[in-house]
Each structure stands twice: as C-alpha cells, then as structure tokens.
N, C-alpha and C positions, 0 to 999 in steps of 0.2 A: 604329211599322212600319204599312202601312197595312191597313186593314180586308177580309179576305179569309175565304172560307169555308175554304178548304183550309189544312192544319196545317202548320207549318214545321218543320223536320227541322233542328234546331239541330247543323250540323257543328261550327260555331264558338260558342260560346255570345257572343262579344265580337265575332263578325263583323259585317262594315259593308256587306254584300252580301248581298240574297236574289236567289237564281237562281231563275227561275219555267219548269218546264218540265211541258209536255205529257203528260197520260194519259188513259187513255180514259174514266174515270169523274171525275176532277180533277185539277187542277194540282198537281205536286208542288214544294213551295218549299223551299229548301236556305238556310240562314244560313251563308255562309261567309265567308273573311278575302279580301280583295280583293288584299292585300300576298303572301299565300302563294299564290295564283293566279297574280299577275304576277311571284314569282321561279319556277314552274314551267313557265309557258307565257307565251312573247311575244306569242302570240297576244291575251289575255289581260292582259298587261302594255301593249299599243296599245288596247285594248279600255276598257281602266279610265284610260287616258291623258287629260287634261283638253282634249287636242288634237281628240278627236274625239267625236263626237255621242254614244257609247254611255258619254263619261267619267260618271265619278258626279256627281252634282248636289246631295247631300245629305249629300256628307262632314263638311265644318263644321257643320252642324246635328246631328250625330250619330244621325241617321234612315237607318238602311240601305236603299239602292237598290235598287230592284227592275231587274233585266236579265231581259227574257226570250229563251228559247233554246227555240222552238219547233220545230226540226227535230231536237232530241237526244235519244237516248232516255234518260227518268226514271232509271230504274232502276241503269242503266249510269254514268249521272253521279254520282248518289250514291254509288258505290262507288269512282268514281275521287278524289271530293272527298273521302272517307275515307281515301283512302292518302294524298292529297300532305296531307292534315291530320293525319297520324299517328293517326288513329282506329282503331287496328289491329284492336282487339277487334270491328267492326263490319264488316270485311274477310273475306268467303267466301274460303276458299281453294279449293274446288270450285265451279267454275260448268259451266251449260249451255253448250255451245258457242255457240248462237245470242247469249249474252249476252256471250262473250267477243268475239265477231265486231263487236258493239256498243261494247265498251270500246274493240277496238282503231281502230276508224273514229271516234269520239272524240278518242281518242289523236295519230291522225294528223293529223286535223281542226285541235285546238289544240296540236299540238307537244308532247305530252306523254311520249313514249316512255323519255326518261331516267329520268322520273320514276318511271313505272310498270315498270320495266325487271324489277325482282325480283318483284314477283307476275306479270307478264306470263311469266316463266318458269315460274314455278311452275303457273298455268293452264294453260298451254300441256302442259306435262309430264304434268298430272292429264288433259288430254284426249286425249294420246296414249296412256296406259295404260288410261282407258276403252273407247277406240276398238280398240287391240290386243288387248283379251282377247274380240271378240266377232267374227263375220263381216264381211268386207270392205265399207263401207259407203262407197262413191265421194263420195257427199257430205258426209260426216264429216268424212274426210281432205282431200277439197279446202277446207273450213272451216279444219281444222289449216294447211293449206299458206298460206291467205291472212291469219292470226294471225300466223303466224311472219315472213312477209312484211312486213306492216305493223308489226309490233314489232320487227323487226328482230332477230330471233332466230337468227342463222346454224347452232348446232349443229342444232336441231330443224329447221331448214327442210331442210337436208342430208338427216335422216331421214325427214321425212313425204315428202319427194320421192323419195326411193328406194323406199319401201312403195307409192306410186303407180305409179311405173316398172313395179315389179312385178306390180301388180294389176289396171293398166288395161288393159282390151282394145280392139282398135281402134287408128284414129290419136288423135292428142292435140288436134283440132282444136277441141274443144269440152270442155272442163272447167268444169261448172257451178259458180259461186260462183268461177270466177279469171278465163275469158274474158269474161265477161260484168258485170264489176267495172270501172268507170271508174278507181277509186284502185290498180289494178293497172297501175303506171306502166313497167314493163319487159315485155320481151318473154320472157316464161316458157317461152310454147309452143314457140319454138325451142329452148330449152334440152331441154326434155320430149322433142321429135321427136329429136334427136340422140343423145341417152343412150337412147330404146327404141330406135331404127333398130341402135344400135352392139350391145345386149343381147341384140335378135334375130339379129342376124348372127353373133353370137359362137357364139351356142345351135347355130345351125345349121350351123356348122363343127365345132362339139364334137359332133353327133351324125352329121353326115360322117364324122367322124373316127372315131367309134365303130363305127359300121355297117361301114364299109370296112376296118378293121385285119383282122380276120381273112382277107380276099382278100389284102389286100397282104401277108401275113405269108404265107400258103402257099394257093395257089388248088388246091381239091380240089372235090369234087362235095357234100361235107358244109359246107363253110363257103360255097359258092355257095346251097347249098339255104338254110340258116339262113338267109343273107342276104336272099333272094328272098321266101321266108315271112314273114321279120319285115317287109320294108317294105309287103307288100300287109296286115298284121295291123295295122300304124300307118294305114295308106289307111284302113282299113275302121273306124278310129276315131276318123278326120277328124285325124289328127296326121302325114299326111304328102300332100304335100310341107308343109313347116314355114310355107313363106308363104302358104298358106291359111289354116292352123290359125291363125296370129295375127290373121287378120282378124275374128274375133269370141271370142279367148281371149287371156287374158294370160299372158305369159310363164311367170311363175309355177304356173299350172294346166297348161300345155303341160309344162314341166318335169317336175312332179308325177306326169302320167299318162304320159310318157315312160319314168322310171323304175322306176312300178308295173307296165309293161306286161312281161308272161312272154315271154322269148324263146322260140323256136322252134330246136330244137337237134337235130341228127342228123348222127351220125358217119359218113365216107364207106366204113370198112369194108375199104378196100384195102390199106391197110399199116398194121402197129401203130404206126410211128414216124410217121406223119402228123400233121401237126400238132392237125388237127381230133381226134385222138383223145387228145391230151394236155391239151388246155387246156378251157375252158368259155367259153362266150358274155358277154364281160364288159362287155355295153353299159352297164348299170346302174350297175357300178362305175367306168367311164369318167367318166360325165355327172356322178356324184357329187363326183368330184375334180375335175371341172371348176366346180360349185357352190361350194366351197369357196373359191377365189379371184374368182370370178365375183361371187358374191352377198355381197358388203361394202358396209356402209353408205356406205363414203366414196366408191361410184362414185352417190351421190346428188349432186344440183343443188346448187352453191356459191353462196349469196346474196349474196355480195360480187362472185360474175362477173356474175350475172343483172345487179346494179344501175349495174354500172361499164364494161358490154361487155368482160369479162375482163381490162381493165386492172390490175385487183387481183391477177390471176396473175402476168402481167408484170412489176409492181413488188413481186412475193412479199408482199403485203397482205393477203392472203385469209384470214381468220380461223378456220379451219378447214382441217383435212386432207383433200383431195380429189384424185378423180384427172379428166384432162381428157380429152374426149371431140374 
C-alpha cells in the first residue's frame, strides 16, 4: 500500500482497491473489494475494467490500487461502502437529511439504488418522522422529496409531496432543493401546480357551498344577515376571497383558519317555523366533512407518473394507489 499520512478504513480487510476521497482536513481512504463494487454498480464495473484508464493496474501484484474520487462526499461514500460490503454494524439508521441527500446523489451517480433500497427506505422514513414532529420547514420537506425521487421510493414520495402541497404557500415555481437541482430530470413542478390548483379550487367550491347553503335552503333576513356578516368577517381576516388568501397562505393554513372562525348568526324572528329558527350555521361542519375526503395521502403525486409522463397510469403500472388530477 502506498505511503500516506491518512489512515485507511478497512471496509474489506482483504480488499484490492483503496478509494481516496477528499475531506477538509485530510483524505479519507477506504479499502474495499472491486468485485463487490462491480457487482452492485455498473459504473464501478466499467471503472475497474481493463478496457479503461481507470482499470486496476496492480491486481496481479497484490498491491491495492488507489482510485481518487475527489467530487464525492467522503462520509456518505463510507456509509455506502459499509452497506454494500454488509458491514451493517457500521451503518447508522438515523442520519441528518444533508447526509442522506449526499448518499442519494452518490447512489444516483454510480447506479447503486437497488443495493441501497432497504436502508434508503429506513433513512427516509426516519427523516419524515423527524420532520413531521416539528413546525413545517419547506427546506427539509423539499430535501425529503429529492431523496425519495432520486432513490426511487414511490410510497414516501406520494406522502411527502402531499405534505408539501398542503403546506406550500403561493405558486410552486420555486421549490428550493428541487427546482435548482440538475439531477431532477422530470417536470415535478407541473405535477405540483396541477395538484395545488385542483385542491385550491375544491376548497373554494366547498366554502361556497357551505356559505350559500342557508340561502339556498331558505331565504330570510336571518340567513342573509348571517352570510353577509360572515363574509365580511372572513375578508377582515384575509380569508375572502380565497383566491387572494392563497397568494401567501397554504391550503392547510387557510382551511384551519376557516373552520376555527366563529360564525355570525341572528334569527329573523318572523316565523317560528322559518328555517333559520330551527338550524344553526353549519359552515365548519360542512368543511370538516369535505376535509375527510379531500385531505387524503393518495392525493399526493405519483413518482411513476412523474418519471413516465403518466404512461405508467395508462398501463396500470403505478406502484402506489393515487388519484389523478
């Protein structure tokens, strides 16, 4: 082995290749098996082939060959090598999102998705759990979406995309960590815009139905005053018209404000049998009934539809159940 000040991490003590990865303070050197890496990665298989410059020069001599990978995250690469070499005791089950993003980037570059799938699901589910227990952070949820996209995990992609759709305020023209990544090779934003527009339209229609139900049922001064006062109250809270509310508020935020807003109600007093004397303003109840059907995870975005231009749906090959807009 060549003389070098940086220590060698023996992923495989009998390995025949030393991967040299750059770190801020010193190089990280990983002793690995070229046979294992070739089996799990067609990119490494080509790299180790004698047909290429990167081919191993010292295999016959028994001296491990150095291969420098200056552009890859050293810590992420060590985790990946431990996974594919079955060194599971050295593989963490809970990782920072930035680390999983690095792993996903390397896995995509070296075509290692299948070999990492089990851990990929574990890391992603851990990230979802950690993010789900905190106030919504768009940056973290966008990272989760990127990870699910790159590592090709459709169930989690559906779930994460639905959370973003519910929580995103304004247009989807800019999703940091998604729209600025060259390795996002499909038009995710178009799917987001379609889903978000549909959900907003559905909420507008549900609110309209709830507001005007008393008038449609029975026209009297009580009903009319209730609706008029209610709309003015919504406008004062920047909740009406809803098209304006959506400019800087998420669907979930608008919905929560709507159902918590106290209705104004005053009976007309004209006749004891008038509709307004025998019912209450059931605005919040109608919206809650709507939410039970509208706020379902299967309304998220299908990863297979994104990657195939919805051809998977036409061929009934989507891996998750979902609703198409």
